[in-house]
N, C-alpha and C positions, 0 to 999 in steps of 0.2 A: 451493417448488422441489422438488428431490429430497429424499429422506429423510435421507441422510447425505452429507457432502462426499466421503467416500471410497467408500462403497458406495451407496453410495447416500446514620293509624289503621289498624287491621289490615284491616278490610273494604275501605277505600279503597285501601290499599297493594296488596292482592291484585288489585283491579280494575286498578290501574296495570299490574302485570306481566302479567296475563292478556291484556290487549287491546293491549299495545304491539306495533306492527308497522310495517314499512316501507310507505310510501305512494308514490304516483307523484310525480315531481318537478314535475308541473304542478298539484299540490294547492294550494289557496288559502293553505296555511301558508307556501308559498315566498314569496308576495308579502308576507305579513306579516313574514317574516324579512328580506327585502330592505329593507323600511322600517326595521327595527331596525338593520340594518347601517349605514344612512345616519345614523340618529339616534345610534348608539353607536359612532362611528368610532374613538374612542380606545380603547374596550374591546376592539375586535377588531384593534387596531393597524393601522388602514387608512390609506392614503395617498391623495392626490388622484387618482392615476392608477390606483388599484385598481378592478377589476371582479370580480364574483362570479357563478359558475354553480352552480346546485344539482345535487347528485348523489344525495341520499337524504333521505328524510323519515321520521321516526318520531313517531307521535302516540299518546300514552297515553290510556287510557280517561277519565282525569280532565281531559283537555283540554290537558295540557302538550305542547308541540311542540319537536322537536329537528330542525333542518334543517342538513344538511351541505353545505358549499360548497367548491369549488375556487376559487382566486384567481389573477388575472393582473394584471400591471402594465404599462400602456401596450401591451397586446397580448402580452406575454411571460408564459408560465406562471411562477408563483412556487412553486418547489419547497419544500415544507414550509409553504406559505401556507394550507393548508386549515384550515377552522374549522367548528365546530358551534355554531349559535346556539340557546340554550335559552330558552324563553319560556313564559309562562302567561297566558292571557286577554289576549293581545296585548302583554303587558308583558315587557320584557327581564329575564331572570333571571341568565344568565351566558353565557360562551363558552368552548369547549374548543379549544385550539390549541397548537402548539409555536413559532410565530412570536414573536420577542421584541421586535421593533422596528417602528416605522412609517417608519423611514428607508429610502429606496430609492436604489440606486446610479445612477451615470451609465450611460447605455446605449451609450456609445462604447467599443468594444473596442480593445485594443492589439495583440491577435493576431487572426488570421483563422480561419475554420472548418478550413482545411487544417492549420494549426498545432495546433489542438485535436485533430484526428484523429491526427496524428503522436504527440502526447503520450499519448493513450489507447492507441494501437497499441503503443507501447513497453512499456506495462504488460501489455496483452492478449497480445502475442506473435504468432507466426505461426499460420496455420491458420484465420483468420476466413473466413466465407462471405458472399457478396454484397458490397455496397458500403457501407462505413460512412457514417453520416450525422451531421451536427453542426448544432444549432440553438441560438440564443440563449435563455437562461432567466435568471430571477433565482433564485439559490441562497440560501436563507434558513434554513439549519439553525443557524448560529452566532449570535453576538450582533449581527453586522452583515451584512445582506444584500449579496450580491455579484453582479455580472454574470458569467455563466458560459456556456460551451457545454455542452450535453448531447450527448454522443457515444454512438451506439448501435453496438455491435459484436457480431456473432453468430458462433457456431461450435460445435464439438463437442469435448468434453474427451476425453482419452485413453481413458477408460472408457466412452465412447459417451454420456455424459450431455450433454444440450444446454446451451448457455450463451447467454444473450441479455443482454449487459452494458450498463449505463448508467454512463457516466463523466461527472463534472461537473468541467470544466476552467476554472480562473480565467481570465477573458477579459483580464486585465491582465498576467499573467505566465506562463500555461501550466501552472500548478501543478495537480495533481490534488486537488480539494477533497473528493471523495467518490466512491464507486463501489459498485454492487451488481448482483446478478444478478436478472433479472426473468423467469426461465423460468416462474415460477408465475403470471404475470399475462397479460392479453390482453383482447380485446374480447368482449362477450357474444355467444353464438351461440344458434342455435335448437335445438340438440340433435341428435336422431337423423336420420331421413330414410328409414326403412323404411315398411312397410305400417302403416296406422292402424287396422286391424281388431283389436280386443282378442282375446287368447288367453291361456291359462294352460298353461305347460309344466313340465317337471321338469328341474332342473339337477343333474347328478351331479358335484358340485364336488370339487376336490382337497382342500380344507381343511375343508369343513363338511358332508360327506355329501350326501345327497339333499335338495334344497330346492325349494320352489315358486317359479317365476319367472313374472312377468308378461311376456308376449311379444306378438307380432302375427302375423297370418297372412292369407293370401289363397288360398282353395281348399285345395290339398294342400301348400302351401309355408308355412313359418313363418320368422320372423326375430327376432333378439334386439333388438327395439325395445320399450321399456316404455311402452305407451300410457297407463298410469295415472299415470306420473310424468313428464309433460312431453315424452314422445317420446325420452328418452335411449336410446342404442343402443350396442352393442358391435361393434367392427370387428376383422377379422383383418389385422394389419399385415404378415404374411408376412416377418417379420424385417427389414423396412425400417427404416432409421434414423429417428429422430424427425422429421428435417427433411423427409422425403418420405412418412412414414407416412400423413398426412392425405390426401395426393393419391392414393396408391396402394392404400390399404387397401380392403377389401370388407366389406360387412355380413355378419355370420354368418347363414346360412340353413340350413334343416333340413326334412326331410320328415315327421318324426314328433313334433316339439316336445319331444324328449328330448335334452338337451345334455350331452355328455361321457360319461365312464365311470368317474369317480372316480380316474383315473390320468392321467399325462402323455402316455400313448400316443395320446390323442385331443386334438387341438388345441382342441376346443370345451370341454374341461374347465375350463381357466383362464378361458375366456370366461364360463362359468357363475359362477365365483368372482367375477369382476369385476362381472358384472351384479348378483349378490347384494350385493356391497359397496356399489354405487351405491344400490340400493334401501334398504338398511339406513341409509345415510347420509341419504338423502332423508327417510325415515320418522322418523329420530331428530330432525332439525332441525324437522320439522313437529310432532312430538309434544311435544318439550321446549320449543320456542321459537316455535311458530306460523309458522315460516319456510317459504315455498312454493318450494322449490328453492334451489340454490346462490345464485342472484342474486335470490331472492325474487320472481321474475317468472313462476313456473309452468312454466318451460322446463327440459327435461332437458339433460344434457351427453353428449358422445360419449366412449367409452372405447376405447382401442386396446391390444390385447394382442399378445404375441409381437413386441415392438418390439426391434430390434437383434439382435445375435448374442451370446447369453450376457450380456446387459446386466443387471448386478446393481443395479437401481435402479427407481424409479418417479417420475413427475413430473407436476405440474400445469403445463400449458403451453398458451397460446392457448385457454383455456377448455375444455380437454379433458384427459382422463386418459391417461397413457402408462405401460404396465406392461412391465417387462423379465421375461425368463424365468429370471433367475438363472443359476447355473452353478457347478460345483465344489461347494463346501460350502453353497451357497445355493439355495433353492427359488424358484419364481416369486413375485414381490412383490405378490401379490393378496390379502394377508390383510386382515381387516376394519379393523384399526387403521391400516394403511397407506392403504387406500382412504379412510377417514374423515380421516386426516391430510392427504392431498393435496387432497381436495375442500374441506377447510376453508381451504386457501390461497385458494380461490375466494371463500369467505365473507368472509375478510379483504379481498380485492381489492374486493369489492362494498360494503364498509363502511368500516372505519378506514383501510385502505390502508397498513398498517404496512410501511415499506420494509425492504429486506433488508440493512441495515448498522446498526452501533451497537446501542444498547439496543433500538431498534425492531425490528431483525432478530431478536434473541433472543425478543422478545415475539411476533413473527410466527410463528417456529418453535414456540414453546411453545403458542401458540393452536392450531396444528394437532395437536400432541401431546395437548393437553387434550381437544379434541373428537374426535380419533381414538380416544382411550381411552373417552370417553363413548359413542361409537358401539358399541364393543365391549361395554360394559356393557348398552347398550340391546338389542343383538342377543341377548345371553344364550345363546350357543351352547354346547352341551355339548362340542362338538369344540374349542372355543377359550375356556376359562373366562376371564372378564374379570379384568384385573389392571392394574397401573400400570407394566407393561413395554411398551416400544415395539418392535415388529417381532420378537418372540420366535418367531413361527411361520415365519419365513423361513429358519431354519437346518435343514440336512439332518440334523444330529445335535444334539439338545438334550435329553438324557435327563432332566436335572433341571428343565428348563423355566426356568432362571434366566439363560440366555444371551440377551442382547437388545442392540439398538442403543443404547437409553437406559433408565435407571431414572428414574422421576419422583421417587422418595423420596430417592435418593442418586445424582444424575445422573452424577457423576464415577466411580462404582464400575463403571459399565458399559463405560467406554471409556478406562481407565487414566488417569483424571483429566483428560482433554481437556475434558470438560464442567465447568462451574462449579457447585458445590453452593450457594455463597453469593454474594451480590452484593458485588463488590469496591469499595473506595474509588476514586472516579474514574470509575466506569462501565465499559462493555464495548466501547469503541471498538476497532476493528481485530480483533475476535474473530469467527470463523466463527459464523453464526447458529445452527447446530446445537449449538454448544458454549455460546453465550451464552444459549440457551434454558433452561439448567439451573436458575437461580434461580427463574424463573417456574413451571416444572414442579414444583419443590420446594415453592414457595408453594401451588400448587393442591392438591398431595397433603396438605399440613398443614391447609389449609382444609377439605378434604373429610373427611379421616380422622383428623387429629391426629398427634401424635408416637407413632404406633403401628406396631409392627413388621409389615411385610407378610408374608403367608403365603409359606413357603419360604425365609425369610431369618432372620437372628438378630441384628438391630440392637437396641441399647439406645435408649431415648428420647433420651439425650444425643447419640447419634450421628445422630439425625434432625433436629436443629436446629443453628443456627449460633451462637446466643447463650446457650445454657445453659437456655433456658426449656422444661423438659421437661413442663410442664403444658399445653402447647398442645393443645387438643381440637378435633375436627372438627365441622362443622355438617351433614355429609352431602353426597352428590354432587348431589342435586336442587337444594339451595340454592346450592351452590358453582358449579354450571354455569350457573344462571340469573344469578348475579351477574357471572360472567365474560362471558357473552354480552351482557348489557346494557352493561357497561363497554366492550366492543369496539364495539358498534353505536351507542352513544349518546355516549360520552365520549372514546374514544381517537381520535387522528389519526395522520397518516403518520409523524411523528417522535416519538411518545410515548416517554418515557424510563421506566425502572423507577420512580423516585419519582413520576412522573406517573401511572403505572399503579396505584400504590398509591392515589392520590387518586381515580382513575377508579373503581376497584372499591369504595372506601368510599362514593363518591357513589351507585354502583349499589345497594349494600346498603342505604343510607339510603332510596333510592327504593322498593325492593322490600319492605323489612321495617321501616323506620322509623329515624330518627336515634337513635343510642344503643342500637339493638337489639342483641341477643346476636349476630346475624349480622354486623352492622357492626363490633362490637367484635372478633369473631373474625377478620375480614378484616385489621384493623390489626395484631392480634397475630401472625397468620401471616406478614405481610410483615416485621414486626420480627424474627421468628425466622430469617429468611434475610438479615438485615442491610439491609433497605430501610426507611429511616426518613424 
C-alpha cells in the first residue's frame, strides 16, 4: 500500500539458487503437484470439497518443484487456504501453508449480504465510493475455518490516500473477523501503451541528476515508454485523484527526448525520477533474482505522477504506481527506495500474497522496505548514498540525513516508538503494518550487517539487539537478499506469521547454502536476536 499510514553440496546448491525461477502455471509440474495434493490430502489439510488452482511455479535447477495453489471449498474461496507443494522427482517433500484444519464449516449463513455490508460500513464510516459488495467465503486464519462474507468497500482517506478495504464478517453473527486494505493489490496489466520504437533520452531528475532513460519515439515525437523493460510507461495525472488518474492521465511526450530540468518547475522532472526508479527496480530484480518484471511475465507497469493535490504519499494500486507531489516539508515521493518499496508490493502480490493484517501485514511491509533498500544499494547513486533508512530523501530539510520514515536497524527510533523493534509475545495482531514491519526490518539488518552501528549514528551493539546477543554478525547483503527472496517466493503464504517466517528463511538458507551452513545459522541467530524463536 502506501509508505506510511499517516504520510504516507556447494556446486549443487549454487545451481539451485541460480536457476530457480517462476514458470508458467500450465507447466507439467502443476499436474504432478495436483496428483500429490490428492495423494497427500492430510498433509495439506484438504477436505472432500476442496479444489485447487495453481498460481505460480518455481522449478530449481536440481529438479525440485514448488507449486503454489489457491484453494476453494464447494466453490467458495478459502481465505488463507493457499498452499505451496514442495516435491522432488515426483515425490512429495513438504507443504507450506497457514491453514490449520481440514474441518470445513456449514455453508448456511444466519445473516445476509446486506447485514454484512452494514457491519463493515459501521467500521469503514462515511465517504465510501461506488457500491459495496459482499460474497461468501471460508475464512480460515484461526484454528477453525468459518463461513464469512467478504465485503469490499472503497474510498479516499482524508489525506487523499486511496483505500480499498476487505472486511471478513462472520456469517453466523455479523462479527468482524478480520480486515485489511488492498490498495497495493490488483490484476496483472500489460504496462505502457505508447510507441514501441526504442529510443534513448536524458532524464534531468530532481533527485539523481542527469540519467539515461530508455524511451520510445516515432518521427520527431518521443514518449516515456521503456521498450526495453516490458513497455512500462509514465503518465501525467494532472493532479487527479488516484480514483480517476488512470482514466484521465496522459502519457508523457516530448520533442527532444530530454525530460525535465532538475527542478520542480518542469512537470517532466519527477516523471524522469519515476521512470528511473522503475528501471532500477526492474534491473535489480532481474540481476539479483532472475525475475523478469514485477509479475515475472516480462511486462512493465504504469506509473502516474502528480497524483492529487499536495498528496504526501505513494501507492501501489491496481498494478500501477501512483506518486504524490508532497507538500509543505515534504518533496515528491519518487525516491528510489520508495519506488522499490511500492513495486515490491507487486512482487509480494504475485508470489506469497502476504495479506495486510497481523504478522503477515508486517512481513508484507518489511518485504517492501527490504527490497526498496536493496534497490537503493543496487542503483549506487552518488546523489542518494545507499543506507538502511526508508524515505530519507523526501524531506525538504534533512541536513544530517538522519530523518526518515523508518530505520531498519532501530525501527522505533524513527517514529517515536510507533514501530516495534522486537517481536512481542503474542504476535502483532491489530497493529498497523507499517509499525509491525519493524521486527522483520530489524532482522534483515542484523542478518546482512550484524550488530554494527550504521554510519551517522552512535548505537552500541547492545542497543541493536533485543536479547543481549551482541555477537550477531552479518552475512552480507547478497546472501541476505537471496535468502529473503527465496523464502518469499517459495515458502511464505498469505497468512505467514513471524515464527513461520523464521522457518521459511531457514529453509531458504538451507536450500541455497546447505543445512547447517554459516548462512542458515546466521538466519536463526538474527531471528532470535529480535525475539522470534
